[in-house]
All heavy atoms as a GROMACS GRO file, in nm:
protein
  564
    1MET      N    1  20.338  21.157  -3.662
    1MET     CA    2  20.201  21.105  -3.640
    1MET      C    3  20.127  21.210  -3.563
    1MET      O    4  20.170  21.254  -3.455
    1MET     CB    5  20.205  20.976  -3.570
    1MET     CG    6  20.070  20.905  -3.553
    1MET     SD    7  20.100  20.739  -3.492
    1MET     CE    8  19.938  20.711  -3.429
    2PRO      N    9  20.012  21.259  -3.605
    2PRO     CA   10  19.934  21.354  -3.531
    2PRO      C   11  19.878  21.298  -3.402
    2PRO      O   12  19.843  21.184  -3.391
    2PRO     CB   13  19.825  21.393  -3.628
    2PRO     CG   14  19.814  21.288  -3.726
    2PRO     CD   15  19.944  21.220  -3.732
    3ARG      N   16  19.867  21.392  -3.302
    3ARG     CA   17  19.812  21.350  -3.171
    3ARG      C   18  19.664  21.332  -3.182
    3ARG      O   19  19.598  21.399  -3.265
    3ARG     CB   20  19.841  21.460  -3.069
    3ARG     CG   21  19.981  21.463  -3.028
    3ARG     CD   22  19.995  21.562  -2.916
    3ARG     NE   23  20.110  21.524  -2.840
    3ARG     CZ   24  20.128  21.562  -2.716
    3ARG    NH1   25  20.047  21.646  -2.661
    3ARG    NH2   26  20.232  21.524  -2.649
    4ARG      N   27  19.609  21.243  -3.105
    4ARG     CA   28  19.466  21.220  -3.105
    4ARG      C   29  19.398  21.337  -3.028
    4ARG      O   30  19.449  21.378  -2.929
    4ARG     CB   31  19.440  21.088  -3.030
    4ARG     CG   32  19.300  21.041  -3.031
    4ARG     CD   33  19.289  20.918  -2.952
    4ARG     NE   34  19.287  20.960  -2.814
    4ARG     CZ   35  19.248  20.880  -2.714
    4ARG    NH1   36  19.212  20.759  -2.734
    4ARG    NH2   37  19.244  20.923  -2.589
    5SER      N   38  19.290  21.384  -3.080
    5SER     CA   39  19.222  21.496  -3.013
    5SER      C   40  19.137  21.438  -2.899
    5SER      O   41  19.087  21.328  -2.901
    5SER     CB   42  19.131  21.571  -3.109
    5SER     OG   43  19.034  21.489  -3.159
    6ILE      N   44  19.128  21.519  -2.794
    6ILE     CA   45  19.056  21.478  -2.673
    6ILE      C   46  18.937  21.566  -2.661
    6ILE      O   47  18.949  21.690  -2.665
    6ILE     CB   48  19.147  21.484  -2.552
    6ILE    CG1   49  19.264  21.396  -2.566
    6ILE    CG2   50  19.065  21.448  -2.424
    6ILE    CD1   51  19.368  21.412  -2.460
    7ALA      N   52  18.817  21.513  -2.633
    7ALA     CA   53  18.695  21.591  -2.620
    7ALA      C   54  18.692  21.643  -2.473
    7ALA      O   55  18.716  21.568  -2.382
    7ALA     CB   56  18.577  21.506  -2.656
    8CYS      N   57  18.650  21.768  -2.464
    8CYS     CA   58  18.625  21.828  -2.330
    8CYS      C   59  18.483  21.804  -2.296
    8CYS      O   60  18.396  21.773  -2.376
    8CYS     CB   61  18.660  21.979  -2.342
    8CYS     SG   62  18.644  22.062  -2.182
    9ARG      N   63  18.450  21.823  -2.165
    9ARG     CA   64  18.313  21.809  -2.115
    9ARG      C   65  18.217  21.908  -2.183
    9ARG      O   66  18.098  21.882  -2.197
    9ARG     CB   67  18.309  21.824  -1.968
    9ARG     CG   68  18.364  21.706  -1.895
    9ARG     CD   69  18.338  21.731  -1.749
    9ARG     NE   70  18.470  21.734  -1.684
    9ARG     CZ   71  18.493  21.784  -1.564
    9ARG    NH1   72  18.397  21.825  -1.492
    9ARG    NH2   73  18.612  21.781  -1.514
   10CYS      N   74  18.272  22.024  -2.226
   10CYS     CA   75  18.185  22.123  -2.281
   10CYS      C   76  18.151  22.097  -2.428
   10CYS      O   77  18.069  22.165  -2.488
   10CYS     CB   78  18.251  22.264  -2.266
   10CYS     SG   79  18.392  22.287  -2.376
   11GLY      N   80  18.222  22.005  -2.488
   11GLY     CA   81  18.198  21.968  -2.626
   11GLY      C   82  18.312  22.019  -2.718
   11GLY      O   83  18.314  21.989  -2.832
   12GLY      N   84  18.405  22.097  -2.666
   12GLY     CA   85  18.517  22.147  -2.740
   12GLY      C   86  18.622  22.044  -2.754
   12GLY      O   87  18.617  21.926  -2.710
   13THR      N   88  18.738  22.084  -2.814
   13THR     CA   89  18.852  21.996  -2.832
   13THR      C   90  18.970  22.048  -2.751
   13THR      O   91  19.002  22.164  -2.754
   13THR     CB   92  18.897  21.989  -2.980
   13THR    OG1   93  18.774  21.943  -3.056
   13THR    CG2   94  19.006  21.889  -2.996
   14ILE      N   95  19.031  21.964  -2.673
   14ILE     CA   96  19.142  21.997  -2.592
   14ILE      C   97  19.271  21.984  -2.672
   14ILE      O   98  19.297  21.878  -2.730
   14ILE     CB   99  19.148  21.914  -2.463
   14ILE    CG1  100  19.025  21.946  -2.380
   14ILE    CG2  101  19.278  21.944  -2.383
   14ILE    CD1  102  19.019  21.868  -2.253
   15THR      N  103  19.353  22.091  -2.678
   15THR     CA  104  19.478  22.090  -2.741
   15THR      C  105  19.587  22.113  -2.637
   15THR      O  106  19.551  22.109  -2.517
   15THR     CB  107  19.487  22.210  -2.845
   15THR    OG1  108  19.468  22.334  -2.772
   15THR    CG2  109  19.374  22.191  -2.946
   16ALA      N  110  19.708  22.134  -2.678
   16ALA     CA  111  19.818  22.156  -2.580
   16ALA      C  112  19.795  22.283  -2.499
   16ALA      O  113  19.832  22.286  -2.379
   16ALA     CB  114  19.951  22.163  -2.650
   17ALA      N  115  19.723  22.378  -2.561
   17ALA     CA  116  19.699  22.505  -2.491
   17ALA      C  117  19.577  22.499  -2.397
   17ALA      O  118  19.557  22.582  -2.310
   17ALA     CB  119  19.678  22.616  -2.590
   18GLY      N  120  19.491  22.400  -2.418
   18GLY     CA  121  19.370  22.388  -2.336
   18GLY      C  122  19.253  22.371  -2.430
   18GLY      O  123  19.266  22.350  -2.552
   19CYS      N  124  19.128  22.375  -2.374
   19CYS     CA  125  19.010  22.356  -2.453
   19CYS      C  126  18.987  22.478  -2.547
   19CYS      O  127  19.002  22.590  -2.504
   19CYS     CB  128  18.889  22.339  -2.363
   19CYS     SG  129  18.734  22.320  -2.453
   20ASP      N  130  18.950  22.452  -2.672
   20ASP     CA  131  18.932  22.560  -2.766
   20ASP      C  132  18.797  22.635  -2.741
   20ASP      O  133  18.774  22.740  -2.797
   20ASP     CB  134  18.941  22.515  -2.913
   20ASP     CG  135  18.834  22.407  -2.940
   20ASP    OD1  136  18.758  22.366  -2.854
   20ASP    OD2  137  18.830  22.362  -3.060
   21ARG      N  138  18.718  22.577  -2.654
   21ARG     CA  139  18.591  22.638  -2.625
   21ARG      C  140  18.582  22.703  -2.491
   21ARG      O  141  18.549  22.823  -2.476
   21ARG     CB  142  18.481  22.532  -2.629
   21ARG     CG  143  18.366  22.561  -2.717
   21ARG     CD  144  18.278  22.439  -2.720
   21ARG     NE  145  18.153  22.475  -2.783
   21ARG     CZ  146  18.048  22.395  -2.790
   21ARG    NH1  147  18.062  22.272  -2.736
   21ARG    NH2  148  17.942  22.434  -2.849
   22CYS      N  149  18.616  22.629  -2.380
   22CYS     CA  150  18.602  22.688  -2.246
   22CYS      C  151  18.737  22.726  -2.186
   22CYS      O  152  18.740  22.787  -2.077
   22CYS     CB  153  18.534  22.590  -2.156
   22CYS     SG  154  18.623  22.436  -2.120
   23GLY      N  155  18.849  22.678  -2.242
   23GLY     CA  156  18.981  22.712  -2.188
   23GLY      C  157  19.030  22.620  -2.077
   23GLY      O  158  19.140  22.636  -2.026
   24ARG      N  159  18.950  22.516  -2.043
   24ARG     CA  160  18.994  22.424  -1.938
   24ARG      C  161  19.120  22.349  -1.980
   24ARG      O  162  19.136  22.315  -2.095
   24ARG     CB  163  18.879  22.322  -1.911
   24ARG     CG  164  18.913  22.219  -1.811
   24ARG     CD  165  18.800  22.129  -1.782
   24ARG     NE  166  18.691  22.197  -1.725
   24ARG     CZ  167  18.560  22.176  -1.764
   24ARG    NH1  168  18.534  22.083  -1.854
   24ARG    NH2  169  18.459  22.242  -1.712
   25SER      N  170  19.209  22.327  -1.884
   25SER     CA  171  19.336  22.260  -1.907
   25SER      C  172  19.326  22.120  -1.855
   25SER      O  173  19.249  22.090  -1.758
   25SER     CB  174  19.448  22.334  -1.839
   25SER     OG  175  19.565  22.263  -1.849
   26MET      N  176  19.396  22.023  -1.914
   26MET     CA  177  19.397  21.885  -1.872
   26MET      C  178  19.506  21.863  -1.768
   26MET      O  179  19.517  21.760  -1.708
   26MET     CB  180  19.427  21.794  -1.986
   26MET     CG  181  19.310  21.779  -2.084
   26MET     SD  182  19.161  21.713  -2.010
   26MET     CE  183  19.210  21.543  -1.991
   27ARG      N  184  19.585  21.965  -1.735
   27ARG     CA  185  19.690  21.951  -1.638
   27ARG      C  186  19.633  21.950  -1.498
   27ARG      O  187  19.544  22.026  -1.468
   27ARG     CB  188  19.794  22.064  -1.654
   27ARG     CG  189  19.868  22.054  -1.780
   27ARG     CD  190  19.977  22.155  -1.782
   27ARG     NE  191  20.051  22.147  -1.907
   27ARG     CZ  192  20.123  22.238  -1.956
   27ARG    NH1  193  20.126  22.357  -1.895
   27ARG    NH2  194  20.185  22.226  -2.070
   28ARG      N  195  19.686  21.869  -1.415
   28ARG     CA  196  19.648  21.862  -1.274
   28ARG      C  197  19.718  21.970  -1.194
   28ARG      O  198  19.833  22.008  -1.229
   28ARG     CB  199  19.682  21.729  -1.215
   28ARG     CG  200  19.597  21.615  -1.261
   28ARG     CD  201  19.636  21.488  -1.187
   28ARG     NE  202  19.529  21.393  -1.196
   28ARG     CZ  203  19.531  21.277  -1.142
   28ARG    NH1  204  19.634  21.238  -1.073
   28ARG    NH2  205  19.433  21.196  -1.152
   29ALA      N  206  19.650  22.013  -1.089
   29ALA     CA  207  19.719  22.106  -0.999
   29ALA      C  208  19.833  22.035  -0.928
   29ALA      O  209  19.817  21.914  -0.895
   29ALA     CB  210  19.614  22.165  -0.901
   30PRO      N  211  19.939  22.105  -0.898
   30PRO     CA  212  20.049  22.039  -0.828
   30PRO      C  213  20.002  21.993  -0.685
   30PRO      O  214  19.929  22.062  -0.620
   30PRO     CB  215  20.157  22.145  -0.816
   30PRO     CG  216  20.088  22.274  -0.840
   30PRO     CD  217  19.966  22.241  -0.922
   31GLU      N  218  20.048  21.872  -0.647
   31GLU     CA  219  20.008  21.822  -0.519
   31GLU      C  220  20.080  21.894  -0.407
   31GLU      O  221  20.202  21.922  -0.422
   31GLU     CB  222  20.038  21.672  -0.506
   31GLU     CG  223  19.949  21.590  -0.601
   31GLU     CD  224  19.977  21.440  -0.580
   31GLU    OE1  225  20.025  21.404  -0.470
   31GLU    OE2  226  19.944  21.366  -0.675
   32ILE      N  227  20.012  21.923  -0.302
   32ILE     CA  228  20.073  21.987  -0.184
   32ILE      C  229  20.123  21.884  -0.090
   32ILE      O  230  20.055  21.789  -0.054
   32ILE     CB  231  19.971  22.076  -0.114
   32ILE    CG1  232  19.919  22.182  -0.210
   32ILE    CG2  233  20.030  22.137   0.010
   32ILE    CD1  234  19.804  22.264  -0.155
   33LYS      N  235  20.252  21.889  -0.055
   33LYS     CA  236  20.307  21.790   0.036
   33LYS      C  237  20.254  21.811   0.174
   33LYS      O  238  20.243  21.921   0.229
   33LYS     CB  239  20.461  21.805   0.043
   33LYS     CG  240  20.532  21.754  -0.077
   33LYS     CD  241  20.672  21.718  -0.045
   33LYS     CE  242  20.728  21.634  -0.153
   33LYS     NZ  243  20.846  21.566  -0.112
   34ARG      N  244  20.210  21.700   0.231
   34ARG     CA  245  20.150  21.705   0.370
   34ARG      C  246  20.256  21.692   0.468
   34ARG      O  247  20.353  21.612   0.455
   34ARG     CB  248  20.054  21.589   0.378
   34ARG     CG  249  19.967  21.598   0.493
   34ARG     CD  250  19.858  21.484   0.483
   34ARG     NE  251  19.771  21.493   0.601
   34ARG     CZ  252  19.673  21.408   0.622
   34ARG    NH1  253  19.650  21.311   0.537
   34ARG    NH2  254  19.600  21.421   0.726
   35ALA      N  255  20.239  21.769   0.578
   35ALA     CA  256  20.338  21.759   0.691
   35ALA      C  257  20.332  21.622   0.755
   35ALA      O  258  20.231  21.554   0.745
   35ALA     CB  259  20.310  21.869   0.790
   36SER      N  260  20.434  21.585   0.823
   36SER     CA  261  20.440  21.456   0.892
   36SER      C  262  20.338  21.447   1.004
   36SER      O  263  20.291  21.553   1.054
   36SER     CB  264  20.580  21.430   0.950
   36SER     OG  265  20.602  21.515   1.061
   37ALA      N  266  20.298  21.329   1.042
   37ALA     CA  267  20.202  21.312   1.152
   37ALA      C  268  20.248  21.376   1.283
   37ALA      O  269  20.177  21.436   1.356
   37ALA     CB  270  20.177  21.164   1.169
   38ARG      N  271  20.381  21.360   1.307
   38ARG     CA  272  20.437  21.419   1.433
   38ARG      C  273  20.419  21.571   1.432
   38ARG      O  274  20.382  21.629   1.529
   38ARG     CB  275  20.585  21.384   1.446
   38ARG     CG  276  20.608  21.240   1.465
   38ARG     CD  277  20.602  21.207   1.613
   38ARG     NE  278  20.623  21.060   1.624
   38ARG     CZ  279  20.567  20.990   1.723
   38ARG    NH1  280  20.488  21.041   1.809
   38ARG    NH2  281  20.592  20.860   1.729
   39SER      N  282  20.447  21.634   1.317
   39SER     CA  283  20.441  21.781   1.314
   39SER      C  284  20.296  21.830   1.314
   39SER      O  285  20.269  21.943   1.345
   39SER     CB  286  20.512  21.836   1.191
   39SER     OG  287  20.448  21.794   1.072
   40ARG      N  288  20.196  21.738   1.280
   40ARG     CA  289  20.059  21.776   1.289
   40ARG      C  290  19.999  21.752   1.424
   40ARG      O  291  19.879  21.769   1.446
   40ARG     CB  292  19.979  21.692   1.183
   40ARG     CG  293  20.020  21.735   1.040
   40ARG     CD  294  19.925  21.668   0.940
   40ARG     NE  295  19.879  21.539   0.978
   40ARG     CZ  296  19.904  21.426   0.908
   40ARG    NH1  297  19.972  21.430   0.799
   40ARG    NH2  298  19.856  21.312   0.952
   41GLY      N  299  20.078  21.703   1.523
   41GLY     CA  300  20.028  21.685   1.659
   41GLY      C  301  20.005  21.545   1.703
   41GLY      O  302  19.962  21.522   1.818
   42TYR      N  303  20.030  21.448   1.622
   42TYR     CA  304  20.010  21.309   1.660
   42TYR      C  305  20.142  21.257   1.722
   42TYR      O  306  20.210  21.177   1.666
   42TYR     CB  307  19.972  21.226   1.539
   42TYR     CG  308  19.841  21.265   1.479
   42TYR    CD1  309  19.833  21.336   1.361
   42TYR    CD2  310  19.722  21.233   1.545
   42TYR    CE1  311  19.714  21.377   1.310
   42TYR    CE2  312  19.598  21.277   1.495
   42TYR     CZ  313  19.596  21.348   1.378
   42TYR     OH  314  19.478  21.384   1.324
   43ASP      N  315  20.167  21.305   1.838
   43ASP     CA  316  20.293  21.272   1.907
   43ASP      C  317  20.268  21.164   2.011
   43ASP      O  318  20.162  21.103   2.018
   43ASP     CB  319  20.355  21.396   1.969
   43ASP     CG  320  20.257  21.472   2.054
   43ASP    OD1  321  20.142  21.429   2.068
   43ASP    OD2  322  20.297  21.581   2.102
   44ARG      N  323  20.362  21.140   2.104
   44ARG     CA  324  20.355  21.033   2.203
   44ARG      C  325  20.236  21.054   2.296
   44ARG      O  326  20.165  20.956   2.324
   44ARG     CB  327  20.486  21.027   2.275
   44ARG     CG  328  20.491  20.914   2.375
   44ARG     CD  329  20.496  20.783   2.308
   44ARG     NE  330  20.493  20.673   2.404
   44ARG     CZ  331  20.426  20.561   2.394
   44ARG    NH1  332  20.359  20.537   2.284
   44ARG    NH2  333  20.427  20.471   2.487
   45PRO      N  334  20.209  21.172   2.348
   45PRO     CA  335  20.092  21.185   2.435
   45PRO      C  336  19.958  21.155   2.362
   45PRO      O  337  19.867  21.094   2.421
   45PRO     CB  338  20.093  21.336   2.477
   45PRO     CG  339  20.237  21.372   2.468
   45PRO     CD  340  20.292  21.291   2.348
   46TRP      N  341  19.952  21.192   2.237
   46TRP     CA  342  19.830  21.159   2.157
   46TRP      C  343  19.813  21.009   2.141
   46TRP      O  344  19.710  20.951   2.153
   46TRP     CB  345  19.835  21.220   2.022
   46TRP     CG  346  19.709  21.200   1.945
   46TRP    CD1  347  19.595  21.265   1.941
   46TRP    CD2  348  19.694  21.090   1.847
   46TRP    NE1  349  19.503  21.209   1.855
   46TRP    CE2  350  19.562  21.100   1.794
   46TRP    CE3  351  19.776  20.983   1.805
   46TRP    CZ2  352  19.507  21.013   1.704
   46TRP    CZ3  353  19.719  20.896   1.710
   46TRP    CH2  354  19.590  20.915   1.661
   47GLU      N  355  19.927  20.946   2.116
   47GLU     CA  356  19.923  20.794   2.098
   47GLU      C  357  19.882  20.726   2.228
   47GLU      O  358  19.807  20.627   2.221
   47GLU     CB  359  20.063  20.744   2.057
   47GLU     CG  360  20.099  20.777   1.911
   47GLU     CD  361  20.238  20.738   1.879
   47GLU    OE1  362  20.311  20.675   1.963
   47GLU    OE2  363  20.284  20.766   1.762
   48LYS      N  364  19.928  20.776   2.343
   48LYS     CA  365  19.890  20.714   2.471
   48LYS      C  366  19.743  20.738   2.496
   48LYS      O  367  19.668  20.650   2.543
   48LYS     CB  368  19.970  20.780   2.584
   48LYS     CG  369  20.117  20.730   2.582
   48LYS     CD  370  20.197  20.803   2.683
   48LYS     CE  371  20.161  20.758   2.824
   48LYS     NZ  372  20.250  20.818   2.928
   49THR      N  373  19.689  20.859   2.466
   49THR     CA  374  19.548  20.889   2.484
   49THR      C  375  19.460  20.802   2.399
   49THR      O  376  19.358  20.743   2.440
   49THR     CB  377  19.523  21.032   2.456
   49THR    OG1  378  19.603  21.113   2.542
   49THR    CG2  379  19.378  21.070   2.484
   50ARG      N  380  19.505  20.786   2.268
   50ARG     CA  381  19.429  20.700   2.173
   50ARG      C  382  19.424  20.555   2.218
   50ARG      O  383  19.321  20.492   2.216
   50ARG     CB  384  19.494  20.709   2.038
   50ARG     CG  385  19.430  20.623   1.929
   50ARG     CD  386  19.505  20.639   1.800
   50ARG     NE  387  19.438  20.556   1.699
   50ARG     CZ  388  19.462  20.428   1.677
   50ARG    NH1  389  19.550  20.362   1.747
   50ARG    NH2  390  19.396  20.362   1.580
   51LYS      N  391  19.538  20.507   2.267
   51LYS     CA  392  19.546  20.368   2.309
   51LYS      C  393  19.456  20.345   2.432
   51LYS      O  394  19.381  20.242   2.437
   51LYS     CB  395  19.688  20.326   2.348
   51LYS     CG  396  19.707  20.188   2.386
   51LYS     CD  397  19.850  20.153   2.417
   51LYS     CE  398  19.859  20.006   2.460
   51LYS     NZ  399  20.000  19.973   2.497
   52ALA      N  400  19.455  20.440   2.526
   52ALA     CA  401  19.368  20.429   2.642
   52ALA      C  402  19.224  20.429   2.604
   52ALA      O  403  19.139  20.351   2.657
   52ALA     CB  404  19.400  20.540   2.742
   53LYS      N  405  19.184  20.516   2.518
   53LYS     CA  406  19.043  20.526   2.466
   53LYS      C  407  19.000  20.397   2.400
   53LYS      O  408  18.888  20.346   2.424
   53LYS     CB  409  19.032  20.648   2.374
   53LYS     CG  410  18.900  20.657   2.303
   53LYS     CD  411  18.784  20.681   2.402
   53LYS     CE  412  18.655  20.695   2.323
   53LYS     NZ  413  18.541  20.653   2.399
   54LEU      N  414  19.088  20.345   2.316
   54LEU     CA  415  19.051  20.220   2.245
   54LEU      C  416  19.040  20.097   2.338
   54LEU      O  417  18.962  20.007   2.318
   54LEU     CB  418  19.152  20.194   2.132
   54LEU     CG  419  19.142  20.282   2.011
   54LEU    CD1  420  19.250  20.254   1.912
   54LEU    CD2  421  19.005  20.271   1.945
   55GLU      N  422  19.125  20.102   2.446
   55GLU     CA  423  19.117  19.991   2.541
   55GLU      C  424  18.987  20.004   2.624
   55GLU      O  425  18.924  19.899   2.659
   55GLU     CB  426  19.239  19.996   2.636
   55GLU     CG  427  19.365  19.944   2.569
   55GLU     CD  428  19.487  19.958   2.660
   55GLU    OE1  429  19.474  20.016   2.766
   55GLU    OE2  430  19.595  19.915   2.612
   56GLN      N  431  18.946  20.121   2.654
   56GLN     CA  432  18.822  20.148   2.731
   56GLN      C  433  18.698  20.118   2.649
   56GLN      O  434  18.604  20.059   2.705
   56GLN     CB  435  18.821  20.298   2.775
   56GLN     CG  436  18.697  20.336   2.850
   56GLN     CD  437  18.689  20.485   2.875
   56GLN    OE1  438  18.782  20.561   2.842
   56GLN    NE2  439  18.577  20.533   2.926
   57ASP      N  440  18.696  20.157   2.522
   57ASP     CA  441  18.580  20.136   2.443
   57ASP      C  442  18.627  20.097   2.297
   57ASP      O  443  18.648  20.182   2.214
   57ASP     CB  444  18.499  20.267   2.434
   57ASP     CG  445  18.362  20.251   2.370
   57ASP    OD1  446  18.324  20.133   2.340
   57ASP    OD2  447  18.296  20.349   2.339
   58PRO      N  448  18.639  19.969   2.275
   58PRO     CA  449  18.696  19.918   2.148
   58PRO      C  450  18.607  19.923   2.030
   58PRO      O  451  18.647  19.886   1.917
   58PRO     CB  452  18.740  19.779   2.180
   58PRO     CG  453  18.647  19.732   2.288
   58PRO     CD  454  18.613  19.854   2.367
   59LEU      N  455  18.476  19.965   2.046
   59LEU     CA  456  18.384  19.967   1.932
   59LEU      C  457  18.363  20.108   1.881
   59LEU      O  458  18.369  20.204   1.959
   59LEU     CB  459  18.251  19.908   1.979
   59LEU     CG  460  18.254  19.763   2.026
   59LEU    CD1  461  18.118  19.717   2.069
   59LEU    CD2  462  18.310  19.670   1.917
   60CYS      N  463  18.328  20.119   1.756
   60CYS     CA  464  18.307  20.245   1.690
   60CYS      C  465  18.184  20.317   1.753
   60CYS      O  466  18.078  20.261   1.765
   60CYS     CB  467  18.279  20.224   1.543
   60CYS     SG  468  18.235  20.376   1.452
   61GLU      N  469  18.206  20.435   1.800
   61GLU     CA  470  18.103  20.513   1.867
   61GLU      C  471  17.989  20.562   1.770
   61GLU      O  472  17.877  20.579   1.810
   61GLU     CB  473  18.157  20.633   1.941
   61GLU     CG  474  18.240  20.595   2.056
   61GLU     CD  475  18.293  20.715   2.140
   61GLU    OE1  476  18.276  20.828   2.089
   61GLU    OE2  477  18.351  20.688   2.239
   62ASP      N  478  18.022  20.579   1.645
   62ASP     CA  479  17.926  20.617   1.546
   62ASP      C  480  17.837  20.503   1.504
   62ASP      O  481  17.724  20.522   1.462
   62ASP     CB  482  17.991  20.678   1.422
   62ASP     CG  483  18.063  20.808   1.459
   62ASP    OD1  484  18.018  20.876   1.552
   62ASP    OD2  485  18.165  20.839   1.394
   63CYS      N  486  17.890  20.380   1.505
   63CYS     CA  487  17.820  20.265   1.457
   63CYS      C  488  17.730  20.198   1.566
   63CYS      O  489  17.628  20.136   1.530
   63CYS     CB  490  17.917  20.166   1.403
   63CYS     SG  491  18.012  20.224   1.264
   64LYS      N  492  17.769  20.206   1.691
   64LYS     CA  493  17.696  20.140   1.798
   64LYS      C  494  17.548  20.185   1.804
   64LYS      O  495  17.460  20.099   1.816
   64LYS     CB  496  17.761  20.167   1.931
   64LYS     CG  497  17.875  20.072   1.966
   64LYS     CD  498  17.912  20.072   2.112
   64LYS     CE  499  17.966  20.207   2.151
   64LYS     NZ  500  18.021  20.208   2.289
   65PRO      N  501  17.516  20.314   1.797
   65PRO     CA  502  17.374  20.352   1.810
   65PRO      C  503  17.288  20.299   1.697
   65PRO      O  504  17.167  20.272   1.716
   65PRO     CB  505  17.374  20.502   1.805
   65PRO     CG  506  17.511  20.546   1.839
   65PRO     CD  507  17.600  20.430   1.794
   66VAL      N  508  17.346  20.274   1.581
   66VAL     CA  509  17.270  20.223   1.467
   66VAL      C  510  17.260  20.069   1.475
   66VAL      O  511  17.179  20.007   1.407
   66VAL     CB  512  17.344  20.264   1.340
   66VAL    CG1  513  17.267  20.220   1.219
   66VAL    CG2  514  17.371  20.413   1.332
   67GLY      N  515  17.340  20.005   1.562
   67GLY     CA  516  17.326  19.864   1.576
   67GLY      C  517  17.441  19.779   1.513
   67GLY      O  518  17.436  19.661   1.513
   68PHE      N  519  17.542  19.848   1.462
   68PHE     CA  520  17.656  19.780   1.403
   68PHE      C  521  17.760  19.760   1.509
   68PHE      O  522  17.787  19.846   1.591
   68PHE     CB  523  17.717  19.860   1.283
   68PHE     CG  524  17.623  19.872   1.167
   68PHE    CD1  525  17.573  19.991   1.133
   68PHE    CD2  526  17.589  19.757   1.090
   68PHE    CE1  527  17.488  20.002   1.023
   68PHE    CE2  528  17.509  19.766   0.980
   68PHE     CZ  529  17.453  19.890   0.948
   69ILE      N  530  17.824  19.645   1.505
   69ILE     CA  531  17.935  19.614   1.598
   69ILE      C  532  18.066  19.611   1.517
   69ILE      O  533  18.092  19.508   1.453
   69ILE     CB  534  17.916  19.488   1.674
   69ILE    CG1  535  17.781  19.496   1.752
   69ILE    CG2  536  18.032  19.452   1.769
   69ILE    CD1  537  17.741  19.370   1.825
   70ILE      N  538  18.135  19.725   1.512
   70ILE     CA  539  18.257  19.737   1.432
   70ILE      C  540  18.368  19.787   1.520
   70ILE      O  541  18.350  19.881   1.602
   70ILE     CB  542  18.231  19.834   1.314
   70ILE    CG1  543  18.120  19.784   1.226
   70ILE    CG2  544  18.360  19.856   1.238
   70ILE    CD1  545  18.078  19.878   1.116
   71PRO      N  546  18.484  19.727   1.512
   71PRO     CA  547  18.601  19.772   1.598
   71PRO      C  548  18.636  19.918   1.557
   71PRO      O  549  18.639  19.952   1.441
   71PRO     CB  550  18.714  19.677   1.558
   71PRO     CG  551  18.654  19.568   1.480
   71PRO     CD  552  18.522  19.612   1.434
   72ALA      N  553  18.670  19.996   1.658
   72ALA     CA  554  18.715  20.135   1.636
   72ALA      C  555  18.858  20.131   1.582
   72ALA      O  556  18.934  20.045   1.618
   72ALA     CB  557  18.708  20.207   1.763
   73VAL      N  558  18.886  20.228   1.502
   73VAL     CA  559  19.026  20.243   1.447
   73VAL      C  560  19.073  20.381   1.473
   73VAL      O  561  18.999  20.474   1.481
   73VAL     CB  562  19.034  20.209   1.301
   73VAL    CG1  563  19.016  20.062   1.277
   73VAL    CG2  564  18.934  20.285   1.214
   0.00000   0.00000   0.00000
């Protein structure tokens, strides 16, 4: 059974090799693995600082001036 052709944004037809008009491929770029939160600096001292800040001011600082009362996260 023949494969169904897929239309590209440029108006061409996408085949296994790519678009016959612009060369665009339907394959996604490989995902880059993200480092763990700990290795990115979110360690125990950061958690303590975050907790203290949220206890001191539990509302979103960006939303307060506009008049919204939203809990900070």
